[in-house]
N, C-alpha and C positions, 0 to 999 in steps of 0.2 A: 616274303615267306617267313613264317613264325619259327621261333627256336625249336618248338616241338616238332614241326615238320622237318626241319633240318636234322634233328636227332633221329627221327624215324627213317629218314633216307640213309642214315649211316648204320642202321641196324643190320646185323647178320641176317641173311635171308631166312635161315632156319628159325631163328628167334622171332622174327617178324611174323612168320606163318603161325607159330605157336601163340603169339599174342593175339593175332586175328581170330584164332580159334576160341580163345578165352572171351573175346568180345561177344561171340555168339552164344557163349555159355552163361552169360550173366543172368538172363531170365531164369535158367534152371537153378542157379545158385540162390536167387531170390526166392524161388519156390521152395527149395529145401530149407532155407533159413526160416521162412515164415511157418513152415510145418513144425520145425523144431521149436519155434517161439511159442506156438500154440500148445505144445506138449512138453514143457520143460520138466527136468528131473533133477532132484537134489543131489548134492555131492555124495558119492559112495552108495547111492540108491538108484543109479542109472540102470535101466533094464531095456526099455524099448529103443533108446537112442543108439546104444552100441549095436543092436540088431539091425537098425536101419543102415548104419554105416557099413556093417559087414556085408549086407545084401547088396549095397551099391557097388562094392568092390567085386563081389562075386559076379554080378551082372556084367561088369567090365572085363571079367576074365583075369583079374589081378589076384595073386596069392594073398590070402588074408589069415591072420591069427586072431582069435577072440579070447576073451577072459585073460588078457595079458596083465599080470600083476593084480588081477581081480576082475576089473570091468573094462580094461583097455582093449583097443583094437589096433593092430599093426598090419598094414598092407605093404607089400613089396613089389614095385614095378621093376621088372628085370629086362635087360637088353643083352644081346650077345657081346661077349668080350668087353665088359664094362671097364671104364677107366677108374671110376671111383663109386662110392656109395654115399649119397647125400641124403640126410634126413630132414623132414619138415614136420613140425608138431602143431596140433590144434587141440584145445581143451573143449569139453562139451557139457560140463555140469552147469546147473542153474543155482539160484539163490532162494532162500526162504522169505521172499518179498511178494506181496500182493501186487499184481500188475494193474496199475491205475490208468494206463493209456486207453484211449478210445480209438482203436484201430481194428480193421478186419481180422488181423492175426493176433489179437490179444490172447494172453494165456488162458487156457481152459482148465488149468490145474490150480485149484484154490490155494492161495498162499504161496505159490511158487512162480518165479518168472526168470527169464533170461535178462537180468538187469546189468549184465557186464559185457555182452557181446560175444559170448562163447558160441552161440548159435551161428553167428557170422563167421567166426574162425573155422568152424566145422564145414560150413557150406563153401567157403573159399578153398579149403584144402581139397574137398571133393571135386570142385570144379577144376582145380589144378590137375588132379589125378586124371580126370576124364580127358583133359587136353593132352596129357602125356600119351594116352592110348591112341588118340586121334593123330598124333604126330610122332609115332614111335620111331620111324626111320630117321628122325632128326635128333633123337636123344642118345647120348653116348654114355650115360651113367645109370647105375641102379638108383632107384629113389625109394627111400623108406618113409612111409606115411604114417605118422604116429598120432593116434587119436586118444587123448588122455582123459581119464575120469578124475573127479574129485579135487580139482585145483583150488576151489574156493575154501576147502576145509582141511586144515592140517590133520594128518600128515600128508595129505595130497595123494596124487596118483603117480607122480614122476618117479619117486624112489622105488616103489613097488614094480613099476614097469621096467625100470633099469635093471633091477635084480632079476627080472624074468626075461632079460635078454633083448630088450627092444633096441639097444644100441650096438649089438654085436656086429662087427664088420663095418660100422659107420665111420666115415672119415670126417664129417662135419655135420652140424645140426643148426637149423634156423627156425625161427618162429616169429609170429606177429601178434600184436595186440591192437585191436581197433580202439580209437580214442575219441569219444564223443565231444570232448571239450577242445579238440584241436580242429582247425579248419579243414573241411572236406577237400580232398585233392592234394593235401600236403603229406609228405612222407618224412619220417624221422629216424635217424640212426644215432648211435653213441658207442664209442669205445670205452671199455672199463666198466665201472659200476654204473648200472642203469636203474635198478630197483633194489629197495632196502631189505635188510634182514628184519625179521619180525619176531618180537618176544612179547608175551603177555604176562601180567602180574595180578595177584590178588594180595591185598594187605588187610589182615584182620587186626583190629585194635580192640583190646580188652581193657575196659575201665571198671568203674564201680557204679552200678545203677542207683538211682535215688529220685527223690521228689524234686521237681523243677523249681520249687519255691525255696529249697535249701541246698543249693549246688555245692556249698562248702563241705557237705557230708558225702558227696559223691566224687567220682573221678570221671569227668565227662569225655567219653570217647569221640564225640562229635567235634569238640574243640581240639582234641589231640589230632584227629584225622585232618582237620583244617590246617593245623600247623605242619603236618607232614606234607600235604599237598603243596603248601608254599615252599617248604624246604626242598622238595623234589625239583623245583625249577632251577635250583643252583647247579644241578647236574649238567645242564646245558650251558647255563650262563657263566659258571665259575669253574667247572671241572673239565670242560671240553675245549680243545683247540678251536678257535673261531673259524678256522678253515675246514674243520670237519663237520659233517652233517649228522645231527642227532635230534630225535624227537622223543620226549617223555610226556605222555598225556594220560591224565586220569579221566576215565570215561564214565564212571559211576561211583556214587557213594550211597550206601543204604544203612540207615540206623533209626531205630525207634518207630513208634506208631501212634504216639499220643503227644499233645502239645504241652503237657505239664509233667512229663516223666523224662528223666535222664536215663537213656538206655545203658545197658551194660556192655554193648558191643557195637562197633561200626565196621563195615566192610567196604573197601574200595577196590575197584579194578581199573586196569588201564593197559597201555601198550607202549613198547619201546621200539623205535625204528632207527636203524643205524646202517653203516656201510663197513667201515674198517673193523676187523675182528677185535682189535685191542680196544676200540671205542665201545663196542658191544659189551665186552667183558667188564670194562670199567663201569658202564652205566648200570649193569646188573648188580655189581658189588656195591656201588654207591647207594642204589635204591634200598637194598636190604639194610645197609648200615644206617642210613638216614631214618628209615622207618623205626627201627628198634631204638636208636639213639634219642630221637625226639620223644617217643613214647616214654622211654625211661626217665627223661628229664621232667616229664609232666606227671609222673606217678602212675603211668599205665604200662601195658605191655603190647608190643606189636610184632607180628610175624608176617614176613613177606614170602609168598610162594611164587616162583617164576617158572614159566613154561617156554621152552624154546620153540620158535616157529621156523619158517623158511629162512635159509641163508640168503645173504645178499647175492644179487645176480650180476655176474661179471661177463661182459662181452669181450671176446678175444680180438686182438688187434687185426690179424690177417683176415679173419672172417667178417669183421665189421667193415673192413676195406672192400670186401666183396659185395656186401650189402650196399654200401655207398656208391660203388661203381655201377652196380645193377640199377639202382634208382636213377642215377644220372643219365643212363642210356635211354630210359623210357619216360622220364618226367621232365617238365620244364625246370630249368636251373633254380628258379625262385621257389619251387615247391619241394626241394630236397634240403632238409634242414637238420642241424645237430640239436638233439634234445638235451636239456639238462636232466640230471638224474631225478627220479620221482620216488616218493616214499611208500607207495603200496608194494606189498610183497608179491612174489611170483615163484612157483616151484620149478620153473624152467631153469632156475639156478643149478639144480642138480644135474641136468643134462650137460651144461657147460663145465661142470666139475669133472665130467668123465671124458668128453670129447670136445674139440674146439667148436665154438659156435657163437651165434649172435641173435638177439631178438630185436625187432624194430617196431615202430609204431606207425599206424596208418590213420591220418586225420579223417574223422567220420562225423563231423558236426552236421546234424540233420537240418533240413529247412524248418524255419520257425524257431530255431534256437535249441540249444542242448540242455539236457539234464545230466548231472554227473553220474558216473558209474555207481551202482548199488542204490539208485533212486527208483522209486516206484513208477516213475514215468520215463525211465531211461529208454532211449531209442538211438538209432544211428543211420547215417546215409548209407544205403545198401550198395552204392557204387564203390564204397571203400573195400568191399569184398573183391571186386575186380582189380583194384589197385594192389591188394594183397597178393592175389593169385599171379598177377603179372610180375610182381617183384620176385615171388618164388621162382617163376620161370626164368627171369633174367639172372637170378642168382645161379641157378643150375647151369645156364649157358656161360657164366663167368669161368666155369671149370673146363 
């Protein structure tokens, strides 16, 4: 008898019934996901997606609030004499990327696609909600179902939804992100920092333009910018504790438009990713000082403008233990793994600043091999939606 069979035999009867219901709901989750995939909507411009979500809940007879924080949807599944209120969150916005996949559910909205799996997050949470209704007598807690807009574009939707009361009365919150680069069927948890803080920067270098044949009469901002790029690497290599994680990346440099002209200005942009608040503060200060100092030494001027993005995402200890225990009940031992922290940002961080919570990853590598998130050919194994919904259900039963 396999380990998986042994685990299933040890499941609480009520949980097993709920998991069985979810198995039957996978085709509906796939149908919802593929519809959303064909009609994606950009961050903070979502109109039809929240309507679809709200209608789904109304048809189930679940109380629903719309326009929460702007475009969010919050549904509340209620039971008599609830012990706790547990929240689960899914995001539903898409990206400004042309869908390059050749599949029947390819995006029909030009230049927009679900290239990060948010359509799968939404479908999984809706399937989970339907299983609650079909097993109401087995549920002991109120469940708050948070559908968030705008995660891909700062300031995101989380802060606005929190300000509009989506966490009122909530005891704990959980979420999941599908991961196309992780093997399908594997599940990942992590206590502590799991996703990085995000900052962006723009550095303008002002030199002195001139003829490319007489560079000594000019102050070349391209050369200055190149020295700044090199010097910025010391923030990580020489100013950061080797045990701390930090990324400082320049993503673009723009200057000039002729091969024989030294331009007067160069502009570079980039990102900083960090975890510890003190490391984040240091990196921002160092970047500004290095830019102005290097430019000054070379006879130019540089100004750094920094914009703060999402805070680092912290998973609470007790809630992460709930996630781990839930996974171990329903998945093979070898498929429940601890993930290292990752550098992409996630505004789920603001939920766990307000109430205890934890986000986890579901391996979703599709057949034929994966493309990374935010790639034009991104896709995922749709069975990962079932793994996500099952984990939500097992988390709920941990309480």
